[in-house]
C-alpha positions in Angstrom: 125.2 93.9 94.9 128.3 95.9 94.0 130.6 95.5 97.1 132.4 98.7 96.3 129.2 100.7 96.4 128.2 98.9 99.6 131.5 99.5 101.3 131.5 103.1 100.4 128.0 103.6 101.6 128.7 101.8 104.9 131.8 104.0 105.4 129.7 107.1 104.8 127.0 106.0 107.3 129.6 105.1 109.9 131.6 108.3 109.5 128.4 110.5 109.6 127.0 108.8 112.6 130.5 108.6 114.3 130.3 104.8 114.5 132.9 102.1 113.9 132.4 100.9 110.3 132.3 97.3 111.5 129.2 98.1 113.6 127.1 99.2 110.6 125.4 96.6 108.4 123.2 96.9 105.4 120.4 95.2 107.2 120.1 98.0 109.8 117.5 100.7 109.7 118.5 104.3 110.2 116.3 104.2 113.2 118.3 101.2 114.6 121.4 103.3 114.1 119.8 106.2 116.1 120.0 108.5 113.0 117.7 111.5 113.2 116.4 113.4 110.2 119.4 115.7 110.1 121.7 112.7 110.2 119.8 111.1 107.3 120.0 114.3 105.3 123.7 114.5 105.9 124.2 110.9 104.9 122.3 111.5 101.6 124.4 114.7 101.0 127.6 112.7 101.6 126.5 109.9 99.3 125.6 112.4 96.6 129.0 113.9 96.8 130.8 110.5 96.9 129.0 109.2 93.8 128.5 112.5 92.0 124.8 112.1 91.7 121.6 113.4 93.0 119.2 111.3 95.1 115.7 112.5 94.1 113.4 113.5 97.0 110.9 110.7 96.2 113.7 108.2 96.6 114.9 109.8 99.9 111.5 109.4 101.4 111.7 105.6 100.9 115.1 105.1 102.5 114.6 103.3 105.7 117.6 100.9 105.8 121.2 101.0 104.7 120.3 98.4 102.2 117.6 100.7 100.7 120.3 103.4 100.3 122.8 101.0 98.7 120.1 99.7 96.3 119.1 103.3 95.4 122.7 104.2 94.5 123.2 101.1 92.5 120.0 101.7 90.6 121.0 105.3 89.9 124.5 104.1 88.7 122.8 101.6 86.3 120.5 104.2 85.0 123.4 106.6 84.4 125.3 103.8 82.6 122.4 103.0 80.4 121.9 106.6 79.5 125.4 107.1 78.3 
């Protein structure tokens, strides 16, 4: 896993949920973090801005954990790299 992507995603999740970054791990679910649907949407918007990409709706529906989000972003980055 690209630690830079992971660190950036963890920072976005922590900032959006107003949590200390050290309290957020990639193993946590968004439910564990007490994120509601609005929080989850805001996290995805922030991630899209940070990485200059769009997370398709079908991918958003599968995001249950921070790890899922990190994996999704890494897959999109690899796909963009392969396409260029």
